[in-house]
MARBA-3410 file (N, C-alpha, C, O; in Angstrom, 1 decimal):
91
-85.4,-3.3,9.0,-84.8,-3.7,8.0,-83.9,-3.2,7.8,-82.7,-3.5,8.2 ~ -84.4,-2.1,6.9,-82.6,-0.6,6.4,-82.5,-0.7,7.4,-82.5,-2.0,7.6 ~ -82.4,0.0,8.5,-81.5,0.4,9.2,-80.2,-0.7,10.0,-79.2,-0.3,10.5 ~ -80.7,-2.0,9.8,-79.5,-3.3,9.9,-78.3,-3.6,9.1,-77.2,-3.9,9.3 ~ -79.5,-3.3,7.9,-79.4,-3.1,6.3,-77.7,-1.8,6.6,-76.5,-2.2,6.8
-78.1,-0.7,6.6,-77.3,0.3,6.5,-76.3,0.1,7.3,-75.1,0.1,6.8 ~ -76.5,-0.3,9.1,-75.3,-0.3,9.7,-74.5,-1.8,9.4,-73.5,-1.9,10.1 ~ -74.7,-2.6,8.8,-73.9,-3.5,8.0,-72.6,-3.5,7.4,-71.4,-4.0,7.6 ~ -74.0,-2.2,6.1,-72.9,-1.5,4.8,-71.5,-0.9,5.3,-70.4,-1.2,5.0 ~ -72.0,0.3,6.3,-71.0,1.1,6.8,-70.1,0.3,7.9,-69.1,0.6,7.4
-69.9,-0.2,8.5,-69.4,-1.2,9.2,-68.0,-2.0,8.5,-66.8,-2.1,8.9 ~ -68.8,-2.7,7.3,-67.8,-3.2,6.3,-67.2,-2.3,5.4,-66.1,-2.7,4.9 ~ -67.8,-1.0,5.1,-67.1,-0.4,4.5,-66.2,0.4,5.2,-65.1,0.7,4.7 ~ -66.4,0.9,6.5,-65.3,1.0,7.8,-63.9,0.1,7.7,-62.8,0.5,7.3 ~ -64.5,-1.3,8.2,-63.3,-2.1,7.9,-62.5,-2.1,7.0,-61.3,-2.2,7.1
-63.3,-2.1,5.6,-62.1,-2.2,4.0,-61.5,-0.8,4.2,-60.4,-0.9,3.6 ~ -61.5,0.6,4.8,-61.5,2.2,4.8,-60.2,1.4,5.8,-59.0,1.4,5.4 ~ -60.6,1.0,6.7,-59.3,1.3,8.1,-57.8,0.1,8.1,-56.7,0.2,8.6 ~ -58.7,-1.4,6.9,-57.5,-2.3,7.6,-56.1,-2.1,7.5,-55.3,-2.7,8.1 ~ -56.0,-0.9,6.4,-54.3,-0.8,6.2,-54.1,-0.2,7.4,-53.6,-0.9,8.3
-54.4,1.2,7.7,-53.9,2.0,9.2,-53.7,1.1,10.1,-52.7,1.1,10.8 ~ -55.0,-0.4,10.4,-54.8,-0.7,11.8,-53.6,-1.9,11.9,-53.0,-2.5,12.8 ~ -53.6,-1.9,10.0,-52.3,-3.5,9.9,-51.2,-2.9,10.2,-50.5,-3.4,11.0 ~ -50.7,-1.5,9.6,-49.6,-1.0,9.9,-49.6,-0.4,11.5,-48.5,-0.2,12.0 ~ -50.4,-0.2,12.0,-50.5,0.3,13.7,-49.7,-1.1,14.3,-48.7,-1.4,14.8
-50.8,-1.6,13.9,-50.3,-3.5,14.6,-49.0,-4.1,14.3,-48.4,-4.8,15.1 ~ -48.4,-3.9,13.1,-47.1,-4.1,12.7,-45.7,-3.2,13.5,-44.7,-3.6,13.9 ~ -46.4,-2.1,13.5,-45.1,-1.3,14.6,-45.3,-1.6,15.6,-44.3,-1.3,16.2 ~ -46.1,-2.3,16.6,-46.0,-2.1,18.0,-47.0,-3.6,18.1,-48.2,-3.7,18.0 ~ -46.2,-4.6,18.3,-46.3,-5.9,18.9,-47.0,-6.5,19.9,-47.5,-7.6,20.0
-46.8,-5.1,20.9,-47.7,-5.8,21.9,-49.1,-5.3,21.9,-49.8,-5.4,22.9 ~ -49.6,-4.6,20.8,-50.9,-4.3,21.0,-51.3,-5.8,19.9,-52.4,-6.3,20.2 ~ -50.5,-6.4,18.9,-51.0,-8.0,18.5,-50.9,-8.9,19.8,-51.8,-9.6,20.1 ~ -49.9,-8.9,20.5,-50.1,-10.0,22.0,-51.6,-9.5,22.6,-52.4,-10.4,22.8 ~ -51.9,-8.2,22.9,-52.7,-8.1,23.6,-54.3,-8.0,23.1,-55.3,-7.8,23.9
-54.4,-8.1,22.0,-55.6,-8.5,21.0,-55.7,-10.2,21.3,-56.8,-10.8,21.6 ~ -54.4,-11.1,21.1,-54.3,-12.3,21.2,-54.7,-12.3,22.4,-55.9,-12.5,22.2 ~ -54.6,-12.3,23.7,-55.0,-12.2,24.9,-56.4,-12.0,25.0,-57.2,-12.7,25.6 ~ -56.9,-11.0,24.5,-57.9,-11.0,24.6,-59.1,-11.9,23.8,-60.3,-12.2,24.0 ~ -58.4,-12.1,23.0,-59.4,-13.6,22.0,-59.2,-14.5,23.0,-60.2,-14.9,23.5
-58.1,-14.9,23.6,-58.2,-16.2,24.8,-58.9,-15.8,26.1,-59.1,-16.8,26.9 ~ -59.2,-14.8,26.4,-59.9,-14.2,27.6,-61.4,-14.6,27.1,-62.1,-15.4,27.7 ~ -61.7,-14.0,26.1,-63.3,-14.3,25.1,-63.5,-15.9,25.3,-64.4,-16.3,26.0 ~ -62.9,-16.5,24.9,-63.1,-17.8,24.6,-62.9,-18.7,25.7,-63.4,-19.8,25.8 ~ -61.9,-18.2,26.8,-61.7,-19.1,28.3,-63.2,-18.2,29.0,-63.2,-18.0,30.2
-64.2,-17.8,28.4,-65.3,-16.6,29.3,-66.2,-17.6,28.9,-66.9,-18.1,29.8 ~ -66.2,-18.0,27.4,-67.6,-18.9,26.9,-67.2,-20.3,27.4,-68.2,-20.9,27.8 ~ -65.8,-20.9,27.5,-65.5,-22.2,28.1,-66.5,-22.5,29.3,-67.2,-23.4,29.4 ~ -66.2,-21.4,30.4,-66.6,-21.1,31.8,-67.9,-21.3,32.2,-68.4,-21.9,33.1 ~ -68.6,-20.1,30.8,-70.2,-20.2,31.0,-70.0,-21.1,30.5,-68.9,-21.4,30.7
-70.5,-21.8,29.8,-71.1,-22.9,29.2,-70.9,-23.9,30.7,-72.0,-24.1,31.2 ~ -70.0,-24.5,31.3,-70.0,-25.5,32.5,-70.4,-24.7,33.8,-71.0,-25.4,34.6 ~ -70.3,-23.4,34.1,-70.6,-22.9,35.4,-71.5,-21.9,35.3,-71.6,-21.6,34.1 ~ -72.3,-21.4,35.9,-73.3,-20.4,36.4,-72.3,-19.5,35.6,-71.2,-19.7,35.2 ~ -73.3,-18.2,35.4,-73.0,-17.0,35.0,-71.3,-16.4,35.9,-70.8,-16.6,37.0
-70.9,-15.7,34.7,-69.6,-14.5,35.0,-70.2,-13.5,35.0,-71.0,-13.3,34.1 ~ -69.9,-12.4,36.0,-70.2,-11.1,35.6,-69.5,-10.5,34.8,-68.3,-10.5,34.8 ~ -70.5,-9.8,33.7,-69.7,-9.5,32.5,-68.3,-8.1,32.8,-67.4,-7.8,32.1 ~ -68.7,-7.8,34.1,-68.5,-6.4,34.7,-67.0,-6.9,34.9,-66.2,-5.9,34.9 ~ -66.3,-8.1,35.2,-65.3,-8.6,35.7,-64.6,-8.3,34.4,-63.5,-7.7,34.4
-65.2,-8.9,33.3,-64.5,-9.1,32.2,-64.1,-8.0,31.0,-63.3,-8.1,30.0 ~ -65.0,-6.8,31.5,-65.0,-5.8,30.6,-63.6,-4.9,31.5,-62.6,-4.4,31.0 ~ -64.0,-4.9,33.0,-63.4,-4.3,33.9,-61.1,-4.9,33.4,-60.2,-4.2,33.2 ~ -61.2,-6.6,33.3,-59.7,-6.5,32.9,-59.4,-6.2,31.6,-58.2,-6.1,31.5 ~ -59.9,-6.1,30.5,-59.7,-5.8,29.3,-59.0,-4.1,29.3,-57.9,-3.5,29.0
-60.7,-3.5,29.8,-60.4,-1.9,30.0,-59.0,-1.5,30.4,-58.3,-0.7,29.8 ~ -58.7,-2.2,31.9,-57.2,-2.0,32.4,-56.2,-2.6,31.2,-55.4,-1.8,30.9 ~ -56.2,-3.4,30.8,-55.0,-3.8,30.3,-55.1,-2.6,29.0,-54.1,-2.1,28.7 ~ -56.0,-2.2,28.5,-56.1,-1.0,27.5,-55.4,0.0,27.8,-54.6,0.6,27.0 ~ -55.6,0.2,29.0,-55.2,1.9,29.6,-54.0,1.0,30.0,-53.0,1.4,29.4
-53.8,0.0,30.7,-51.8,-0.2,30.7,-51.4,0.0,29.6,-50.4,0.7,29.9 ~ -51.4,-0.2,28.6,-51.0,-0.2,26.8,-50.8,1.0,25.9,-49.9,1.4,25.1 ~ -51.8,1.4,26.4,-51.8,2.8,25.9,-50.9,4.0,26.9,-50.5,5.1,26.4 ~ -50.9,3.6,28.0,-49.6,4.5,28.9,-48.0,4.0,28.4,-46.9,4.6,28.4 ~ -48.4,2.2,27.7,-46.9,2.0,27.5,-46.9,2.5,26.4,-45.8,3.0,26.3
-47.4,2.7,25.4,-46.8,3.7,24.1,-46.7,4.4,24.2,-45.8,4.8,23.5 ~ -47.5,5.8,25.1,-47.0,7.1,25.4,-45.7,7.4,26.1,-45.1,8.4,26.0 ~ -45.2,6.2,26.9,-44.4,6.4,27.6,-42.7,6.4,26.2,-41.7,7.0,25.8 ~ -43.4,5.3,26.2,-42.3,4.8,24.6,-41.6,5.9,24.1,-40.4,6.1,24.3 ~ -42.6,6.8,23.3,-42.4,7.8,22.6,-41.8,9.1,23.5,-41.0,9.8,22.9
-42.0,9.3,24.3,-41.0,10.2,25.6,-39.7,9.8,25.6,-38.8,10.7,25.4 ~ -39.3,8.3,26.0,-38.6,7.9,26.1,-37.6,6.8,25.6,-37.8,5.6,25.8 ~ -36.6,7.2,24.9,-36.1,6.1,24.1,-35.5,5.0,25.1,-35.2,5.1,26.3 ~ -35.7,3.7,24.1,-35.3,2.1,25.1,-34.2,2.4,25.5,-33.6,3.2,24.9 ~ -33.7,1.8,26.5,-31.7,1.5,27.2,-31.6,0.4,25.7,-32.4,-0.2,25.0
-30.5,0.5,25.8,-30.3,-0.3,24.8,-28.9,-1.5,26.3,-28.0,-1.2,27.0 ~ -29.3,-2.5,26.0,-28.7,-3.1,26.9,-27.6,-4.1,26.6,-27.4,-5.0,27.4 ~ -27.0,-4.0,25.8,-26.0,-4.6,24.8,-24.6,-4.7,26.1,-24.8,-4.1,27.2 ~ -23.6,-5.5,25.9,-22.7,-5.2,26.8,-21.0,-5.1,25.8,-20.1,-5.9,25.5 ~ -21.2,-3.5,25.4,-20.3,-2.7,24.6,-18.4,-2.5,25.5,-17.6,-1.6,25.5
-18.4,-3.9,26.2,-17.2,-3.3,27.4,-15.9,-3.2,26.5,-14.8,-2.9,27.0
END
């Protein structure tokens, strides 16, 4: 039981310490906010479907989430290397 208590206290302390850093990162990168919202929708949809139908293999869900994170990390890396193209009509 003491291990569970220590784990909860450690997790809560990490969340309190890192909340500002993570919040600033999400504010700088709005696509991360959309990714998090889509994960919440995916998890909610999975819970609803599993309550109505037989079991959904978790590997499909984890692969979809992992692939999305991979694509978003590559997207963030590409934005660092290349500045976005200005598409305004200044002619």
